[in-house]
N, C-alpha and C positions, 0 to 999 in steps of 0.2 A: 831786348827789353826784359827786365827782371820780373819775377812773379809778383813783386810788391808794387810795381808801377801800375797805377790805375789806367784803365783804358776804356774806350767807348766802343761798344758792339754796334756796328753799323746797322745790322738787321733789327736790333731792338730800338734804335733811334728811328729807323724808318717806320717801325710799327707805331710808335707814339705819334709821329708826324702824320701818318695816314689816318690813324684814329681821330686825331684832332681835326684834320680836314673833313673827315666824314661827319663829325659832330657839328662842325660849322655849316656844312651843306644841309644837314638836317634842320638847323636853326634858320638859315637864310635862303634855302633852296639851292638846287643844283647849280644854277648860274647866279647865285646871290652875290651881294656886295656888302662888305663890312664898312660901316661909316667911320671916317677918320674924324673923331670929335676933337682931337688934338693933332697938331701937325709938327710942331717942333719939339725936340728933346735934347737933353744933355748927352754928350758922348765923350768918352775918355779915349785918348789916342792909344793905339795898341801897345806902344812902347811903355805906357804907364799902367795899362789895364791889369796886368798880373803882378805888379810890384806892390803887393798889399802892405808891405812894411813902410811905404811912403805914401803921403797924401798926393793925389794927382794935382798937378799944377797947371796943365794946359787943357782945361775942359773946352770942348768945341760944341757947336750946335749942329744937330742933324735935322733933316726934314723928311717926314714919312712920305709925303706926296712925291718928293724927289726920289726916295728909295723905291717907291712903287713904279715910277717911270723907268728906273734902271732895271727892275725885275721884269717889267713888260717887254723891254727891249732885248732881254737875254735870249740867246739862241744856242742850239747845240754846236754851231760852228765856231762861236766866239765866247763860249761860257768861261767865266773865270771865278776865282774865289771871291772877287769883289761882288759879283752877283749874289753869291751865298751870304756875304756879309750884309748886303742890303736886305735880303730876305729875312735874315736873322733879326734885324731891327723891326721889321713888320711883325714877325712872330712874337717878339717880346711885347710889342704894343697889344697884340691880340690877347696874349696871356694875361696882361694887366687889365684889359677891359672886359675879358670873358673868363673870370676865375672859375666858373662852373660850366663845363661842357658836358652834354649828355648825348648818348647814342640812343637811337630809338629801340 
């Protein structure tokens, strides 16, 4: 990898995720639940997602409650990147519905 190639520092990403979860726990309680006021969303297939020179042609529909079920069923024994993808849809929803997160 060259010095000009952007990269993601895993430790810094972890910090942001942990701080976000800490702020959500502060807002909803340690065992709180975030309401899903919307359930369905548009999704762009991965083959088209990063081809910004072209308009996506095959939009699909995702479902947050289905994503949540997938995340709940994830385990260390059979964890896959699919579980991470489903969690990312949930995190995107939370970021859209909670634009301001505060730590105590």
